[in-house]
N, C-alpha and C positions, 0 to 999 in steps of 0.2 A: 512306394514313393522312390523316385530316383534320388541319387546322391546330390545332383544339381538342385533339385527342388528343395531338398532338406537344407542345403546351404543357403538358398534364397530365403527360406523361412527364418533361418537363424539371423541373417542379415536384417530382415524386416523386423524381427523381434528387437534387435539391438537399436535400430533406428527409432522404433516406437518407444523403447525404454529411455533413450536419450531425449526424445521430445518430452516425455513425462517428467524427467529430471529437470529439464530446462524450465518447464511450466511450474514445477514446484519451487525452483530457485527464484524465478521471477515473482511468484506470489509472495514468497517470504521477504524478498527485497521491498516490494511495494507495501506490504503490511508494516514492515519496519519503518519505512518512510512516513506512512500515515500516522503511526504511533509517535514519531518524532514531531510531526506537525501538531498533533494533539497536545503533547507535552508543552510545546512552545506556546500554544494558545492558553493553556492553563497558567503558565508562568506569566504571560502578558496580562491576563485577567487578574492574577494575584498582585502584580505590580500596580495595576490600575486601582484595585481595591485599596492597596496600601496608600496610594496618593489621595484616595477619597476619605481616608481615615481622618477624623477630626483631630486626633492627637497630633497629626503632622503639622497642624497649625494653619490658620487662614493665609498667612503670608507666603508660606511655602507653596500652598495650592495656587495662590494667585500668580506667583512667579512661574510656576509650571505651566499654567494656562497661558500666560503672556508669551511664553516661549513656544507655545504650540505643542508642548510635550504630550498633553492629554489627548489632543486631536490626533497626533501622530500615532500614539499607542492604539487608539480606537481604530484608526485606519489600518495599522499593522494587523490588528486582530481580524478585521474584516477581510484583509488580503489573505491571511492565513486560513480563515474559514473557507474562502473560495478555493484556495490551493488544496485544502483537505477534501472538499467536495469532489474536485477533479481526481485526487489520489484515490478516493474511495470508489470512484467509477472505474479507475484502472484496476483496483483490487478486485472488483466484481468481474471485470472482463478476464482477469487472470484466473480467477476461480473457475469461470466457464471454460477457459482453455484447458485448465487442469482436468476438469470433468471429462472433456472430450478426449484428452490423452488417456485417461484411465479407461474410458469406454473403448477406445481403439485397442488398448492393451488387452482388455477383457475379450473383445471380439476376436482378436488375433489368437488368443489362447484357446478360445472355443473352436476356431477354424483349425488350428494346429492339432487339437485333441481329436477332431473328427477325421482329419486326413492322415 
């Protein structure tokens, strides 16, 4: 193998490694965002459950309903669930991109080992 070819393979290895690192970072960011949305949904549900608690008293619940707070929380939960579904799709796509990057890295390693 000539020196130029070896240099090209080294550059290719670096590019593939950078792509893998980028895919790993993107996946981690998306997973963190999905977890944040899940926590927000749990908190909103807990708040809604607290409003539904009979110990809060009928008057407090009636006032909350009159002000539309309960409907808003339910709407916020629905919106967060929709955002979570989209984020989970992004996470799935990022996992696939990472798999492809790992595959490319493995194939490059196999080709380099043969050559």
